[in-house]
DRENBAPA-720853 format. One line per field, with one value per atom (N, C-alpha, C): residue number from 1; residue in one letter; atom name; x, z, y. Coordinates in Angstrom, 2 decimals. Layout:
N
k (NUM ...)
r (a ...)
a (CA ...)
u (X ...)
w (Z ...)
v (Y ...)
END
This chain:
255
k (1 1 1 2 2 2 3 3 3 4 4 4 5 5 5 6 6 6 7 7 7 8 8 8 9 9 9 10 10 10 11 11 11 12 12 12 13 13 13 14 14 14 15 15 15 16 16 16 17 17 17 18 18 18 19 19 19 20 20 20 21 21 21 22 22 22 23 23 23 24 24 24 25 25 25 26 26 26 27 27 27 28 28 28 29 29 29 30 30 30 31 31 31 32 32 32 33 33 33 34 34 34 35 35 35 36 36 36 37 37 37 38 38 38 39 39 39 40 40 40 41 41 41 42 42 42 43 43 43 44 44 44 45 45 45 46 46 46 47 47 47 48 48 48 49 49 49 50 50 50 51 51 51 52 52 52 53 53 53 54 54 54 55 55 55 56 56 56 57 57 57 58 58 58 59 59 59 60 60 60 61 61 61 62 62 62 63 63 63 64 64 64 65 65 65 66 66 66 67 67 67 68 68 68 69 69 69 70 70 70 71 71 71 72 72 72 73 73 73 74 74 74 75 75 75 76 76 76 77 77 77 78 78 78 79 79 79 80 80 80 81 81 81 82 82 82 83 83 83 84 84 84 85 85 85 86 86 86 87 87 87 88 88 88 89 89 89 90 90 90 91 91 91 92 92 92 93 93 93 94 94 94 95 95 95 96 96 96 97 97 97 98 98 98 99 99 99 100 100 100 101 101 101 102 102 102 103 103 103 104 104 104 105 105 105 106 106 106 107 107 107 108 108 108 109 109 109 110 110 110 111 111 111 112 112 112 113 113 113 114 114 114 115 115 115 116 116 116 117 117 117 118 118 118 119 119 119 120 120 120 121 121 121 122 122 122 123 123 123 124 124 124 125 125 125 126 126 126 127 127 127 128 128 128 129 129 129 130 130 130 131 131 131 132 132 132 133 133 133 134 134 134 135 135 135 136 136 136 137 137 137 138 138 138 139 139 139 140 140 140 141 141 141 142 142 142 143 143 143 144 144 144 145 145 145 146 146 146 147 147 147 148 148 148 149 149 149 150 150 150 151 151 151 152 152 152 153 153 153 154 154 154 155 155 155 156 156 156 157 157 157 158 158 158 159 159 159 160 160 160 161 161 161 162 162 162 163 163 163 164 164 164 165 165 165 166 166 166 167 167 167 168 168 168 169 169 169 170 170 170 171 171 171 172 172 172 173 173 173 174 174 174 175 175 175 176 176 176 177 177 177 178 178 178 179 179 179 180 180 180 181 181 181 182 182 182 183 183 183 184 184 184 185 185 185 186 186 186 187 187 187 188 188 188 189 189 189 190 190 190 191 191 191 192 192 192 193 193 193 194 194 194 195 195 195 196 196 196 197 197 197 198 198 198 199 199 199 200 200 200 201 201 201 202 202 202 203 203 203 204 204 204 205 205 205 206 206 206 207 207 207 208 208 208 209 209 209 210 210 210 211 211 211 212 212 212 213 213 213 214 214 214 215 215 215 216 216 216 217 217 217 218 218 218 219 219 219 220 220 220 221 221 221 222 222 222 223 223 223 224 224 224 225 225 225 226 226 226 227 227 227 228 228 228 229 229 229 230 230 230 231 231 231 232 232 232 233 233 233 234 234 234 235 235 235 236 236 236 237 237 237 238 238 238 239 239 239 240 240 240 241 241 241 242 242 242 243 243 243 244 244 244 245 245 245 246 246 246 247 247 247 248 248 248 249 249 249 250 250 250 251 251 251 252 252 252 253 253 253 254 254 254 255 255 255)
r (m m m f f f r r r v v v k k k f f f d d d e e e r r r p p p i i i l l l r r r d d d i i i t t t n n n q q q q q q k k k q q q h h h v v v f f f a a a f f f d d d l l l a a a k k k n n n r r r t t t i i i e e e e e e r r r q q q q q q l l l i i i q q q d d d h h h i i i s s s t t t n n n l l l t t t i i i r r r q q q a a a s s s a a a r r r t t t q q q f f f r r r r r r a a a v v v r r r f f f a a a r r r e e e d d d r r r a a a d d d t t t r r r r r r g g g q q q p p p n n n a a a t t t l l l r r r i i i i i i g g g g g g g g g v v v a a a a a a r r r t t t d d d l l l f f f k k k r r r f f f g g g a a a l l l i i i l l l r r r q q q d d d d d d g g g g g g s s s a a a s s s s s s s s s a a a l l l y y y r r r t t t q q q r r r n n n e e e l l l a a a v v v g g g g g g f f f t t t i i i p p p a a a p p p g g g l l l r r r s s s a a a t t t k k k g g g v v v a a a r r r s s s l l l y y y p p p a a a a a a i i i g g g l l l t t t t t t r r r r r r a a a i i i a a a g g g g g g n n n e e e f f f a a a n n n q q q y y y k k k g g g g g g a a a k k k k k k r r r g g g g g g f f f r r r k k k n n n t t t r r r f f f y y y f f f v v v k k k e e e n n n v v v g g g i i i f f f e e e r r r r r r q q q v v v g g g k k k t t t s s s e e e y y y d d d a a a v v v w w w f f f f f f r r r t t t r r r i i i t t t l l l p p p k k k r r r l l l d d d l l l a a a g g g t t t f f f n n n r r r g g g l l l e e e e e e q q q l l l r r r a a a n n n y y y v v v g g g f f f y y y d d d f f f a a a m m m r r r t t t a a a r r r)
a (N CA C N CA C N CA C N CA C N CA C N CA C N CA C N CA C N CA C N CA C N CA C N CA C N CA C N CA C N CA C N CA C N CA C N CA C N CA C N CA C N CA C N CA C N CA C N CA C N CA C N CA C N CA C N CA C N CA C N CA C N CA C N CA C N CA C N CA C N CA C N CA C N CA C N CA C N CA C N CA C N CA C N CA C N CA C N CA C N CA C N CA C N CA C N CA C N CA C N CA C N CA C N CA C N CA C N CA C N CA C N CA C N CA C N CA C N CA C N CA C N CA C N CA C N CA C N CA C N CA C N CA C N CA C N CA C N CA C N CA C N CA C N CA C N CA C N CA C N CA C N CA C N CA C N CA C N CA C N CA C N CA C N CA C N CA C N CA C N CA C N CA C N CA C N CA C N CA C N CA C N CA C N CA C N CA C N CA C N CA C N CA C N CA C N CA C N CA C N CA C N CA C N CA C N CA C N CA C N CA C N CA C N CA C N CA C N CA C N CA C N CA C N CA C N CA C N CA C N CA C N CA C N CA C N CA C N CA C N CA C N CA C N CA C N CA C N CA C N CA C N CA C N CA C N CA C N CA C N CA C N CA C N CA C N CA C N CA C N CA C N CA C N CA C N CA C N CA C N CA C N CA C N CA C N CA C N CA C N CA C N CA C N CA C N CA C N CA C N CA C N CA C N CA C N CA C N CA C N CA C N CA C N CA C N CA C N CA C N CA C N CA C N CA C N CA C N CA C N CA C N CA C N CA C N CA C N CA C N CA C N CA C N CA C N CA C N CA C N CA C N CA C N CA C N CA C N CA C N CA C N CA C N CA C N CA C N CA C N CA C N CA C N CA C N CA C N CA C N CA C N CA C N CA C N CA C N CA C N CA C N CA C N CA C N CA C N CA C N CA C N CA C N CA C N CA C N CA C N CA C N CA C N CA C N CA C N CA C N CA C N CA C N CA C N CA C N CA C N CA C N CA C N CA C N CA C N CA C N CA C N CA C N CA C N CA C N CA C N CA C N CA C N CA C N CA C N CA C N CA C N CA C N CA C N CA C N CA C N CA C N CA C N CA C N CA C N CA C N CA C N CA C N CA C N CA C N CA C N CA C N CA C N CA C N CA C N CA C N CA C N CA C N CA C N CA C N CA C N CA C)
u (-187.05 -185.88 -186.36 -185.71 -186.09 -184.85 -185.03 -183.95 -184.07 -182.92 -182.87 -182.09 -182.71 -182.02 -181.45 -180.17 -179.49 -178.85 -179.22 -178.69 -177.39 -176.27 -174.97 -174.44 -175.16 -174.66 -174.42 -175.31 -175.03 -173.76 -173.54 -172.33 -171.09 -171.15 -170.01 -169.74 -170.84 -170.64 -169.97 -170.39 -169.78 -168.31 -168.01 -166.61 -165.77 -166.29 -165.57 -165.36 -166.39 -166.27 -165.22 -165.20 -164.20 -162.79 -162.64 -161.34 -160.89 -161.82 -161.48 -161.07 -161.82 -161.49 -160.15 -159.86 -158.56 -157.43 -157.56 -156.52 -156.38 -157.51 -157.50 -156.82 -157.20 -156.62 -155.14 -154.76 -153.36 -152.50 -153.01 -152.28 -152.10 -153.18 -153.09 -152.08 -152.11 -151.20 -149.75 -149.50 -148.13 -147.63 -148.48 -148.06 -147.83 -148.74 -148.55 -147.28 -147.04 -145.85 -144.57 -144.54 -143.35 -143.17 -144.26 -144.15 -143.50 -143.91 -143.34 -141.89 -141.60 -140.22 -139.33 -139.87 -139.11 -138.66 -139.58 -139.21 -138.20 -138.37 -137.45 -136.03 -135.91 -134.59 -134.01 -134.83 -134.35 -133.81 -134.55 -134.10 -132.83 -132.77 -131.60 -130.35 -130.47 -129.33 -128.89 -129.86 -129.53 -128.85 -129.24 -128.68 -127.28 -127.05 -125.80 -124.71 -125.03 -124.02 -123.81 -122.59 -122.29 -122.60 -123.74 -124.18 -124.19 -123.24 -123.01 -123.96 -124.40 -125.22 -126.69 -127.55 -128.99 -129.49 -128.99 -129.43 -129.04 -127.87 -127.44 -128.31 -128.73 -129.61 -130.91 -131.43 -132.65 -132.42 -131.28 -131.00 -130.78 -130.15 -129.97 -131.33 -132.28 -133.61 -134.31 -134.13 -134.79 -134.20 -133.01 -132.39 -133.01 -133.81 -134.57 -135.96 -136.27 -137.41 -138.51 -139.75 -140.95 -141.89 -141.77 -142.49 -143.85 -144.62 -145.96 -145.89 -144.92 -144.83 -144.33 -143.87 -143.39 -144.49 -145.67 -146.75 -147.46 -147.94 -148.67 -150.07 -150.45 -151.80 -152.07 -152.54 -152.70 -153.66 -154.68 -155.66 -155.02 -153.91 -153.21 -151.94 -151.87 -150.74 -149.47 -149.58 -148.42 -148.66 -148.36 -148.65 -147.62 -146.48 -145.40 -145.26 -144.93 -144.54 -143.03 -142.31 -140.85 -140.23 -139.36 -138.57 -137.20 -136.73 -135.50 -134.51 -133.24 -132.17 -131.70 -131.74 -131.30 -129.84 -129.58 -128.25 -128.14 -129.09 -129.09 -130.25 -131.47 -132.63 -133.23 -132.79 -133.34 -132.25 -132.30 -131.29 -131.49 -130.39 -130.45 -130.78 -131.69 -132.05 -131.11 -130.42 -129.48 -128.17 -127.10 -125.82 -125.89 -126.71 -126.83 -127.35 -128.47 -129.03 -128.10 -127.42 -126.47 -125.38 -124.90 -123.84 -124.34 -125.52 -126.03 -126.39 -127.00 -127.32 -126.08 -125.03 -123.77 -123.15 -123.22 -122.67 -123.42 -124.75 -125.54 -125.16 -125.10 -124.78 -123.36 -122.43 -121.04 -120.95 -121.68 -121.64 -122.38 -123.33 -124.04 -123.16 -122.44 -121.57 -120.34 -119.74 -118.49 -117.38 -116.31 -115.21 -114.22 -113.35 -112.28 -112.76 -112.36 -112.72 -111.50 -111.39 -110.26 -110.77 -109.93 -110.29 -109.09 -109.35 -108.31 -108.66 -109.35 -109.75 -108.54 -108.70 -107.60 -107.68 -106.50 -106.40 -105.38 -105.64 -104.77 -103.57 -102.39 -101.17 -100.75 -99.70 -99.19 -98.64 -98.26 -97.78 -98.93 -100.16 -101.38 -101.51 -101.06 -101.22 -102.17 -102.64 -103.53 -102.78 -102.95 -102.29 -103.34 -103.14 -104.07 -103.91 -105.03 -105.01 -105.86 -107.04 -107.93 -108.92 -109.24 -110.15 -109.46 -110.24 -109.70 -110.18 -109.23 -109.51 -109.22 -110.19 -109.94 -108.79 -108.01 -106.93 -107.53 -106.83 -107.35 -107.74 -108.88 -109.33 -110.28 -110.43 -111.30 -112.77 -113.06 -114.44 -114.56 -115.78 -116.05 -117.24 -117.71 -118.84 -120.12 -120.20 -121.43 -121.24 -120.01 -119.76 -118.82 -119.23 -118.40 -117.41 -116.64 -115.68 -116.46 -116.03 -116.68 -116.68 -117.79 -117.88 -116.87 -116.49 -115.53 -114.15 -113.90 -112.60 -112.61 -113.74 -113.79 -112.91 -112.26 -111.34 -111.94 -113.24 -113.85 -113.99 -114.25 -114.45 -113.16 -112.04 -110.76 -110.01 -110.72 -110.19 -109.23 -109.23 -108.27 -108.90 -110.23 -110.93 -112.01 -112.57 -113.57 -114.92 -115.71 -117.10 -117.97 -119.27 -120.18 -120.35 -120.18 -120.32 -121.78 -122.12 -123.49 -123.96 -123.07 -123.42 -123.35 -123.05 -122.92 -121.46 -121.22 -119.85 -119.21 -117.89 -117.15 -116.13 -115.74 -114.76 -114.03 -112.90 -112.20 -112.62 -112.84 -113.05 -111.69 -111.70 -110.45 -109.92 -108.66 -108.05 -107.77 -107.93 -107.54 -106.08 -105.20 -103.77 -103.12 -103.92 -103.33 -102.76 -103.08 -102.61 -101.26 -100.88 -99.60 -98.44 -97.34 -96.16 -95.50 -95.49 -94.93 -93.74 -93.33 -92.19 -92.41 -91.74 -91.95 -92.81 -93.18 -93.89 -95.40 -96.11 -97.57 -98.16 -99.37 -100.02 -100.25 -100.24 -100.41 -101.80 -101.85 -103.09 -103.83 -103.12 -103.74 -103.44 -104.25 -104.13 -104.01 -103.32 -103.13 -103.18 -104.05 -104.17 -103.44 -102.75 -101.99 -101.96 -101.70 -101.63 -100.18 -99.93 -98.65 -98.90 -98.36 -98.68 -98.41 -99.36 -99.31 -99.42 -99.64 -99.74 -101.10 -101.41 -102.68 -102.75 -103.68 -103.90 -103.54 -102.79 -102.29 -102.66 -102.65 -102.92 -101.66 -101.31 -100.22 -100.82 -100.55 -101.05 -99.89 -100.01 -98.96 -99.17 -98.22 -98.26 -97.05 -97.28 -96.14 -95.25 -93.96 -93.00 -92.76 -93.46 -93.28 -94.54 -94.37 -95.51 -95.70 -96.96 -97.30 -98.07 -97.84 -98.46 -99.28 -100.50 -101.39 -101.96 -102.13 -102.78 -104.29 -104.91 -106.37 -106.97 -106.43 -106.88 -105.67 -105.85 -104.84 -105.43 -104.59 -105.03 -104.94 -105.94 -105.90 -106.45 -105.64 -106.13 -106.96 -106.82 -107.60 -108.00 -109.28 -109.77 -110.58 -110.70 -111.51 -112.63 -113.87 -115.03 -115.69 -116.07 -116.87 -118.28 -118.96 -120.34 -121.25 -121.60 -122.29 -123.82 -124.41 -125.86 -126.65 -126.28 -127.07 -128.52 -128.73 -130.07 -131.03 -130.55 -131.43 -131.91 -130.98 -131.36 -132.34 -132.10 -133.00 -134.37 -134.42 -135.69 -136.50 -135.84 -136.54 -136.97 -136.32 -136.66 -138.08 -138.92 -140.30 -141.22 -140.75 -141.52 -142.82 -142.77 -143.96 -145.03 -144.62 -145.58 -146.25 -145.45 -145.99 -146.96 -146.59 -147.46 -148.76 -148.67 -149.87 -150.82 -150.27 -151.12 -151.79 -151.05 -151.64 -152.72 -152.48 -153.47 -154.77 -154.68 -155.89 -156.71 -156.04 -156.75 -157.39 -156.67 -157.21 -158.28 -158.18 -159.21 -160.52 -160.44 -161.65 -162.25 -161.41 -161.89 -162.52 -161.90 -162.41 -163.78 -163.96 -165.23 -166.32 -165.99 -167.00 -167.47 -166.57 -166.91 -167.27 -167.25 -167.57 -169.02 -169.24 -170.60 -171.19)
w (-38.10 -37.72 -36.94 -35.90 -35.14 -34.77 -34.50 -34.17 -32.72 -32.08 -30.71 -30.73 -30.22 -30.16 -28.74 -28.69 -27.39 -27.26 -26.21 -25.97 -25.16 -25.84 -25.18 -24.54 -24.67 -24.16 -22.64 -21.81 -20.35 -20.01 -20.72 -20.44 -20.83 -22.01 -22.44 -21.48 -20.98 -20.00 -18.74 -18.31 -17.12 -17.34 -18.53 -18.83 -18.87 -19.55 -19.64 -18.26 -17.42 -16.08 -15.27 -15.39 -14.68 -15.16 -16.47 -17.01 -16.45 -16.40 -15.86 -14.39 -13.64 -12.23 -12.03 -12.93 -12.88 -13.11 -14.14 -14.45 -13.29 -12.77 -11.66 -10.44 -10.11 -8.94 -9.13 -10.35 -10.61 -10.50 -10.98 -10.83 -9.35 -8.58 -7.15 -6.46 -6.87 -6.26 -6.59 -7.84 -8.23 -7.46 -7.33 -6.62 -5.13 -4.52 -3.11 -2.89 -3.78 -3.66 -3.78 -4.73 -4.88 -3.67 -3.11 -1.89 -0.77 -0.65 0.39 0.08 -1.21 -1.61 -1.41 -1.62 -1.39 0.06 0.98 2.40 2.72 2.09 2.31 1.87 0.69 0.18 1.05 1.46 2.32 3.64 4.24 5.50 5.28 4.15 3.83 3.71 3.06 2.92 4.28 5.10 6.43 7.31 7.14 7.98 7.53 6.22 5.70 5.42 5.47 5.31 6.64 6.91 8.11 7.81 8.30 8.08 9.43 9.64 10.98 11.34 10.38 10.67 10.38 11.31 11.14 9.87 9.58 8.39 7.12 7.14 5.98 5.80 6.91 6.81 6.08 6.38 5.72 4.23 3.86 2.45 1.69 2.33 1.68 1.37 2.30 2.07 0.91 0.84 -0.21 -1.59 -1.63 -2.91 -3.53 -2.76 -3.28 -3.61 -4.86 -5.29 -5.96 -5.50 -6.18 -6.29 -7.38 -7.55 -8.21 -8.29 -8.87 -10.31 -11.07 -12.48 -12.63 -11.54 -11.59 -11.25 -10.87 -10.45 -11.66 -11.48 -12.55 -12.70 -13.94 -14.27 -15.72 -15.90 -17.23 -18.08 -17.47 -18.24 -18.91 -18.35 -18.93 -19.68 -20.01 -20.79 -20.01 -18.68 -17.83 -17.05 -17.65 -16.99 -15.93 -15.90 -15.00 -13.80 -12.67 -11.48 -11.33 -11.13 -11.19 -9.97 -9.31 -8.20 -8.74 -8.40 -8.98 -7.89 -8.23 -7.41 -8.14 -7.47 -8.09 -8.53 -9.76 -10.34 -11.18 -10.99 -11.80 -12.78 -12.27 -13.14 -13.35 -12.62 -12.77 -12.52 -13.23 -13.07 -11.75 -11.14 -9.90 -10.19 -9.42 -9.61 -8.85 -7.87 -7.11 -6.93 -6.66 -6.41 -5.19 -4.20 -2.98 -3.28 -4.02 -4.35 -5.27 -6.16 -7.05 -6.24 -5.19 -4.37 -3.61 -2.99 -2.22 -3.13 -4.29 -5.22 -5.74 -6.02 -6.50 -5.44 -4.19 -3.10 -3.00 -3.11 -3.04 -4.18 -5.39 -6.54 -6.47 -5.95 -5.82 -4.82 -3.71 -2.70 -3.18 -4.09 -4.65 -5.66 -6.48 -7.50 -6.88 -5.90 -5.33 -6.38 -6.08 -7.03 -6.95 -7.94 -7.97 -8.61 -8.01 -8.56 -8.53 -9.51 -9.57 -9.64 -9.22 -9.24 -9.66 -10.46 -10.86 -10.39 -9.24 -8.70 -8.46 -8.74 -8.65 -7.36 -6.84 -5.61 -5.82 -5.21 -5.38 -4.44 -4.99 -4.19 -3.70 -2.90 -2.38 -3.49 -4.60 -5.74 -6.61 -6.10 -6.81 -8.14 -8.15 -9.29 -8.89 -9.90 -9.64 -9.78 -8.78 -8.79 -8.56 -9.18 -9.00 -7.60 -6.91 -5.58 -5.53 -6.16 -6.17 -5.02 -4.47 -3.33 -2.07 -1.14 0.14 1.24 2.05 3.17 4.46 5.38 6.60 7.42 7.99 8.88 10.14 10.78 12.00 13.06 13.70 14.77 14.34 13.03 12.57 12.52 12.54 12.57 13.49 13.97 14.87 14.32 15.11 14.66 14.54 15.25 15.26 14.71 14.46 14.04 12.84 11.80 10.61 10.69 9.63 9.56 9.44 10.16 10.10 8.68 8.25 6.90 6.66 7.74 7.61 7.22 7.31 6.95 5.56 4.89 3.55 2.61 1.63 0.74 0.09 -0.29 -0.91 0.10 1.38 2.40 2.74 2.64 2.98 1.74 0.61 -0.59 -1.41 -1.26 -2.00 -3.20 -3.27 -4.48 -4.77 -5.98 -6.35 -5.72 -5.57 -5.13 -6.07 -6.04 -6.93 -6.41 -7.29 -6.90 -6.88 -6.04 -5.94 -7.27 -7.94 -9.21 -10.39 -10.14 -11.22 -11.47 -12.05 -12.29 -11.03 -11.05 -9.90 -9.42 -8.17 -7.60 -6.46 -6.06 -4.88 -3.68 -2.55 -1.32 -0.88 -0.23 0.25 1.43 1.36 2.49 3.61 4.82 5.95 6.27 5.86 5.94 7.20 8.12 9.37 9.30 8.31 8.23 7.53 7.24 6.56 7.50 6.94 7.76 8.13 9.43 9.91 10.82 11.63 12.52 13.45 13.53 14.41 13.81 12.54 11.89 11.89 11.66 11.60 13.00 13.05 14.33 15.08 16.38 17.25 17.08 17.17 17.12 15.79 14.71 13.40 12.68 11.65 10.94 9.45 8.80 7.36 6.80 5.80 5.20 3.87 3.61 2.36 1.84 0.55 -0.13 -0.23 0.16 -0.11 -1.22 -2.38 -3.56 -3.35 -3.82 -3.75 -2.32 -1.36 0.04 0.61 0.72 1.31 1.65 2.52 2.96 4.45 4.79 6.15 6.71 8.02 8.72 9.45 9.26 10.04 11.04 12.30 13.35 14.00 14.08 14.69 16.19 16.94 18.40 18.90 19.29 19.68 18.48 18.66 17.57 16.78 17.16 16.47 15.71 14.79 14.00 14.27 14.38 14.52 13.28 12.86 11.65 11.96 11.40 11.56 10.20 9.98 8.76 8.88 7.78 7.74 6.78 5.57 4.56 3.92 3.53 2.73 1.35 0.32 -1.05 -1.42 -2.20 -2.82 -4.24 -5.24 -6.62 -7.00 -6.27 -6.55 -5.23 -5.13 -3.95 -4.39 -3.48 -3.74 -2.72 -3.20 -2.31 -2.29 -1.11 -1.07 -1.57 -2.08 -2.55 -1.33 -0.79 0.51 0.41 -0.75 -0.76 -1.48 -2.70 -3.50 -3.59 -4.17 -4.25 -5.06 -6.18 -7.03 -6.30 -5.61 -4.87 -3.76 -3.04 -1.96 -2.50 -3.63 -4.22 -4.67 -5.25 -5.86 -4.87 -3.72 -2.77 -2.22 -2.47 -1.98 -2.77 -3.90 -4.66 -5.21 -5.82 -6.42 -5.38 -4.23 -3.17 -2.65 -2.50 -2.01 -3.03 -4.30 -5.35 -5.43 -5.32 -5.40 -4.24 -3.05 -1.89 -2.03 -2.50 -2.68 -3.76 -4.83 -5.91 -5.42 -4.69 -4.18 -3.33 -2.46 -1.60 -2.40 -3.36 -4.13 -5.12 -5.65 -6.57 -5.83 -4.62 -3.80 -3.50 -3.21 -2.96 -4.21 -5.37 -6.61 -6.97 -6.78 -7.12 -6.15 -4.89 -3.90 -4.13 -4.68 -4.84 -6.28 -7.18 -8.60 -8.77 -9.68 -9.96 -11.12)
v (94.22 95.01 96.23 96.52 97.71 98.51 99.77 100.68 101.10 101.22 101.73 103.03 104.07 105.36 105.53 105.72 105.80 107.19 107.89 109.23 109.09 109.30 109.13 110.41 111.50 112.77 112.78 112.20 112.17 111.41 110.28 109.50 110.28 110.93 111.72 112.87 113.46 114.54 114.01 112.80 112.21 111.90 111.34 111.02 112.30 113.32 114.58 115.19 115.10 115.65 114.90 113.57 112.78 113.12 113.30 113.68 115.03 115.98 117.29 117.20 116.40 116.26 115.54 114.59 113.92 114.92 115.75 116.74 117.72 118.18 119.13 118.52 117.28 116.61 116.33 115.97 115.65 116.91 118.05 119.31 119.65 119.54 119.82 118.89 117.61 116.64 116.95 117.34 117.68 118.90 119.90 121.11 120.84 120.08 119.75 118.92 117.98 117.13 117.96 118.90 119.73 120.64 121.15 121.95 121.13 119.88 119.00 118.66 118.45 118.17 119.40 120.57 121.80 121.87 121.62 121.64 120.54 119.37 118.27 118.66 119.25 119.66 120.77 121.73 122.80 122.24 121.31 120.70 119.89 119.21 118.39 119.25 120.40 121.31 121.83 122.25 122.78 121.73 120.47 119.40 119.00 119.01 118.45 119.47 120.76 121.79 122.51 122.92 123.70 125.17 125.62 127.00 127.69 128.55 129.10 130.24 131.00 132.18 131.90 132.34 132.13 132.82 134.02 134.73 133.97 133.33 132.55 131.31 130.69 129.53 129.90 131.09 131.56 131.74 132.32 132.57 131.27 130.29 128.99 128.37 128.48 127.92 128.64 129.96 130.73 130.46 129.89 129.55 128.31 127.56 126.42 126.94 127.10 127.90 127.09 127.34 126.84 128.04 128.77 130.03 129.79 130.86 130.76 130.26 130.75 130.33 128.90 128.28 126.91 125.89 126.37 125.48 124.88 123.65 122.97 123.57 123.86 124.35 123.95 122.71 122.14 122.95 123.51 124.29 125.49 125.97 127.12 126.70 125.42 124.94 124.68 124.53 124.27 122.97 121.80 120.53 120.11 120.79 120.36 121.29 120.69 121.45 121.27 122.37 122.34 122.98 122.25 122.78 123.16 124.36 124.86 125.29 125.18 125.75 127.01 128.14 129.39 129.26 129.64 129.48 128.22 127.30 126.09 126.13 125.84 125.84 127.21 128.22 129.56 130.58 131.68 132.72 133.46 133.86 134.61 136.06 136.62 138.02 138.95 138.44 139.26 138.50 139.23 138.58 137.68 138.08 137.29 135.90 135.80 134.50 133.72 134.44 133.77 133.07 133.75 133.17 131.94 132.03 130.90 129.73 130.02 128.96 128.26 129.04 128.46 127.56 127.96 127.14 125.82 125.86 124.63 123.69 124.21 123.36 122.83 123.64 123.19 122.04 122.17 121.10 119.85 120.03 118.88 118.15 118.90 118.28 117.64 118.32 117.81 117.81 117.09 116.96 118.10 118.16 119.14 120.43 121.55 122.87 123.76 124.65 125.57 127.00 127.94 129.35 130.18 131.20 132.13 133.54 133.64 134.94 135.82 137.11 138.06 138.89 139.24 140.03 141.15 142.29 143.45 143.37 143.51 143.42 144.81 144.83 146.11 147.00 146.40 147.18 147.69 147.50 147.90 147.17 145.92 145.03 143.91 143.18 142.06 140.74 139.87 138.57 137.49 136.32 135.20 134.63 134.52 133.91 132.65 132.71 131.56 131.61 130.42 130.34 130.86 131.40 131.82 130.88 130.40 129.51 130.28 130.42 131.20 130.62 131.50 131.06 130.44 129.51 128.87 129.90 129.66 130.53 131.63 131.85 132.93 132.53 131.25 130.82 129.61 129.38 128.27 127.48 126.53 125.71 126.53 127.64 128.44 129.85 130.26 131.63 131.64 132.37 132.47 133.61 133.79 134.88 136.20 137.22 138.53 139.07 139.63 140.17 141.29 141.98 143.08 142.58 141.28 140.71 140.07 140.09 139.51 140.34 139.70 140.42 141.66 141.61 142.79 143.92 143.57 144.61 145.34 144.64 145.28 145.77 145.76 146.41 145.60 144.28 143.45 142.75 142.73 142.30 143.33 143.28 144.27 143.94 144.97 144.82 145.64 145.38 146.12 147.54 148.51 149.91 150.32 151.27 151.73 152.33 153.04 153.67 152.72 151.44 150.48 150.13 148.95 148.52 147.98 147.87 147.35 148.38 148.25 149.14 148.44 148.98 148.51 149.37 148.72 149.47 150.03 151.18 151.76 150.95 150.59 149.90 150.89 150.45 151.30 150.98 151.85 151.56 152.11 152.67 153.12 154.52 155.26 156.63 156.73 157.94 158.17 157.91 157.48 157.23 158.56 158.84 160.10 159.80 160.78 160.56 159.38 158.45 157.31 156.21 156.34 155.24 155.41 154.32 154.34 154.54 155.04 155.28 153.98 154.06 152.90 152.30 150.96 150.19 150.32 150.58 150.59 149.27 148.98 147.71 147.96 147.02 147.11 145.69 145.47 144.15 144.13 143.05 142.97 141.54 141.42 140.13 139.68 138.45 137.80 136.80 137.07 136.28 134.80 133.98 132.52 131.98 132.85 132.40 132.76 134.06 134.45 135.92 136.25 137.63 137.72 138.76 138.91 140.28 140.35 141.60 142.04 143.31 143.89 144.86 144.64 145.52 146.25 147.56 148.38 148.43 147.90 147.90 148.67 149.91 150.74 150.97 150.67 150.85 149.57 148.51 147.23 146.85 145.91 145.42 143.93 143.53 142.12 141.68 140.44 139.93 138.69 138.64 137.48 137.10 135.80 135.32 135.52 135.92 136.05 135.02 134.94 133.97 133.31 132.06 131.36 131.07 131.14 130.92 129.44 129.01 127.68 127.84 127.53 127.63 126.42 125.32 124.11 123.45 123.07 122.38 121.16 120.20 119.01 118.96 118.98 118.98 117.61 117.12 115.89 116.18 115.17 115.33 115.25 116.39 116.43 116.33 116.58 116.76 115.66 115.29 114.34 114.81 115.98 116.56 115.70 115.15 114.35 113.09 112.42 111.22 111.54 112.63 113.04 113.39 114.08 114.48 113.26 112.27 111.14 110.06 109.98 108.92 109.11 108.13 108.17 109.10 109.61 110.59 110.00 108.81 108.22 107.94 107.42 107.11 108.39 109.43 110.69 111.31 111.28 111.80 111.01 109.69 108.84 109.15 109.27 109.55 110.92 111.90 113.23 113.21 112.44 112.38 111.75 110.65 109.98 110.95 111.68 112.63 113.76 114.31 115.43 114.98 113.76 113.29 113.09 112.55 112.40 113.77 114.73 116.09 116.68 116.46 117.01 116.44 115.13 114.49 114.91 115.11 115.52 116.95 117.78 119.20 119.56 118.55 118.83 119.23 120.14 120.60 119.82)
END
């Protein structure tokens, strides 16, 4: 009978090293894949939504988030890489991002939506108006409604106050009514309950009225985005290709 002494330590070191390189390469592959998927989703949103302002297009892209804390790093207990939509998978840090994230998720969900948003009437009371739909002619394929005409800007809904809380902006009512009426070429915006928001313009001794917004308490949105389907299409193939490349890199550079 004879004994054979076999030193398994080099093999175990090799196996451990390969496992480490596998984990390292897989983390890199997951992060690279999510970076590519982030751009894919951003492009998909820009293509499928009508975004008239260049600045808004930038903000929509920034609402699709892959932050440092979302990256995969298994060694630090974070094996998953996560792409998030602000307002869905992550809380919005500002009202701006909250608004853009909510718009993306609403267009992704589609279906029927209702609103009980309140608007200030001429009697200085609050009435339910709901969603606001721009009157014809106020926006085009490349230009949105002027921010100065938004209900908060003309004092018909609340806005965030600089000192905190909410406040109404002062309406420009065209001055006090004096001899002969309101001053010429002045404007006054007012709410017509259950109908919308209108502008009265003083032209000489007469007044002209134009619609600015129409109210809708319920709207039906088509499902324009399908974010989950867009994200998942070709995902496995892309992840596999990235892993093969990063594993080869990891093994070539391993110490």
